[in-house]
N, C-alpha and C positions, 0 to 999 in steps of 0.2 A: 577501429570502426570506420565506416564511410560517412563523411560529412555530406551536407546537402548539395555540395558542388561536386561530389564524387571523389574528393581527395581524401586519402587515408589519413586519419588523425587519431593516434592512440592516447593522447594526453587528456586528462580531465581538465575541464575549464575551471579557472580559479574563481570567477564570478559569473556563474551561468545565469543569464537573463532570458526568461521565456517570453512568449508572445504576449503574456499578460504582465510583463515587467516584474515578476516576482523573483526576489533573491533571498535565499534562506539566511537567517541570522546564524552566528557562530559557525562559520564554514569549516573551521579546523576541527570541530567536534562531529561533523557529519560523516557517517560511514557509508551511507547509501542515499542517493537522491534520484528518483525516477520522475521525469516531468513530461507529461503527454503534450504540454504546450511548447516543448522545445524539440525540434527535429533531431538534435544531436543525441537524444536519448535512444535513437533507433539506428540499426543497420538497415538502410533503406533498400538494400538489395535482397536480403534474405527474410526480413520481417520476423525473425525468430530470436533476435537479440535485443535486450533492453539494457542500455548502458548507463551507469551512474554518472552524473555530472559532477559529483564530489565524492570523496572517499574511495573505497576500494572494491565494493561489491557490485559486479555486473550480474545481470540475470539472463536466463534463457526462458523464452516463452514456449511451453509445450502445447502442441495442438495447432491446427491450421488457423492462420490469421489473415484477415481481410483488411487491406489498406483503403479506408474510405476517402482518402485524398486522391486516389487514382480514379479518374472518371470511367475507366474501363472495368472497374471491379464492382460486381454486384454481391453484397453480403450474403453469405450462406448460413442458414439456420444452424445453430450449434457451434459455429466457429467463433474464435476471438474476432473482435473488430477494434481498430484504433483509427484515429484521425478525426475529421470534422463531420459531425452528423447533420441531419436536416435542421436542427436547431442552432447550427453554427457553433456548437460546443466541441472542444477537443477532449476526447476521452478514450479510455481503453476499457473494454468489457467483454464478457463471455456470453454467448447466447444461452437461452434458458435450458435447463436440464443438466443433470450430472453426467459428465463424460470423463472417464478415467484419463489422467495425465493431461488435463487442460489446466495449466497453472503457470505462474512465474516462479521458477526455481533458481535459487542461488547455490551454485555448486562449490560452496566453501563452508568450512566450519565457522562458527561464531561463538564468542564468549564475552558478553557484556554484563558486568556486575550491576551497573546502573544504566538506564537507557530511557530514551523517549522516542516514540513513533508517531508520526503525523500522517494521517490519511485525509485527502481531499476527495470526497466522493459523495454520491447521493443515492437515495432510494428511488428506484425507477420502476421496478416490477415485483410482483409477488411471485417469486420463482418457486419451483417445486422441490426445494431442499430444506431440511430442518435447520441446518447451520451452514452459514456461508463464511468460509475461512478468510480472514484478512491477513493474518500472520501465523505461520505454523512452524514448529520445530520437530525434529525427529523424535520418535518414541513418545509422542504426545506430552512432551515436557511442559509446554505452555502454548496456548493458542488464544489469539484475539479473533472474535467472530461477531457477526450479526446473524439474526435468524431471518426467515423469509419475510417478516414484517418490519425488518430493519431495527428490531430491538437489539440493544448492545449487550453482549455476553462475553465471558472469557472462560477458558478451561484451565484449571489449576489443580492438579492432583494433591497438592499440599494444602489447599485451602478450599475444600468443599466441592471439588471436581467442577461441574458446570455451575457457573454463577451468573445470574440475571441481575444486571445493574439497576433495572427498573427504568432505564432511560431508552429513548429511541431516536434514530435519525428522522427528522421531520419528513413526511411524505408530501413535499411541496414542489417537487420538480426542480429544486435548486441544489447546487453543490454546497457542502458544509465541511468545516474543519473539525476533525475528530482527532484529538491528541491524547495519547497514553503516556504516562510517565511512571517510572519505577525507581525507587531508592532501596538498596538492600539493607543498609544499616544506618538508622533504624528502618525497619521494613515499612514501606508505604507505597501503595498503588493509587494513582489518581487518574481520572478520565475527565477530559474537558471537551465540551461541544461549543464550537464558535467562541472559545475563550472562557466559557463559564464552567466552573467545576461542578460536574454532575454526579460524580462518584468518588469516594475515598475509602480506603481500607488500610489498616495497619496489621492485618492478619492474612492478607492474600497478596498474590503477585509473586513473580520469580525473576531472577536474572535470566537473560536470553542466552541459552547455551544449546548448541546443536553441533554434533560431530558429523562433518561430511557435507551436509547441505541443509537448507531451510527454504521457506517459501514466503513470498509477499502476498500472493493470491493463491492459496492452496494449503494442503496439509499432508500429514503422513498417509492418510487414506485417499489422497487425490481429489478431495472435494474442492470445489471452486468458490470464488467470490464473484457472483454475477453482477453486482451493482457497479455502475460506472466509476472508474478511477481517473482522477485528473493529476494527482501528485502523491508521491510517497517519499517521506524523509525519515531516516533512522539516525539518531544521535547516540553517542557513547557516554552520555551523562543525562541526569534528570534535569529537565527544564523547569524553571519556576513558572508560576502563573503569569507573572509580568512578562517573562520572555516569550511565553506562548502568545500572549496578547499582541506582542510586537511582531509575531511571525505568522499572523493570520493571512490567509489567501482570499477568503470569500467576503471580506469586509466591504 
């Protein structure tokens, strides 16, 4: 990928520090880390690659993308945008409305028996789609979603299909930490909002398995997640609540 100085650098950084000085805990267990606060997450020439700062999974941004850090760029309705917005926040998001093949796709198989996924994002708009995909696998094996009101849901065909956790991302204009953890044996799915456990189940949740590709913002049917994303981290193990508390971004 191209660094900020235009020099090619294909190595993952061992201790990636973003503009907000965030460094993930347990770097050896990170399999993907996309950070909008760190320019090294992007190929600044093509704008369609999002590169992991730790681990192995790089992503491809499908759909036109506008770089808000370029003063010559005017955002186009319906396009992706990333960079610093008028509120001086760095984020990545998709314009309102469902457009096929607008997503972040990882062109690799994945098989994580136990896992944890962190999203730092916020509710910004009441977009016109019923479910906004946060993480999706092939053949609808398992999906993490919010709906248009930023209520937190997940899709599990082995555990009730669509599941409403009863919790929501606060609609307060601020970024929030949303952490999902799953342990396969004994089976347990937990969801944490800003470090607080807001949902727990011993009968729902699945290992992350997808043959060929998977999505960070999107799913099998090309739905998008329109709410602004600041960071995404995927671990190959279940994090404890204490570990999640030590890994918060928005404190």
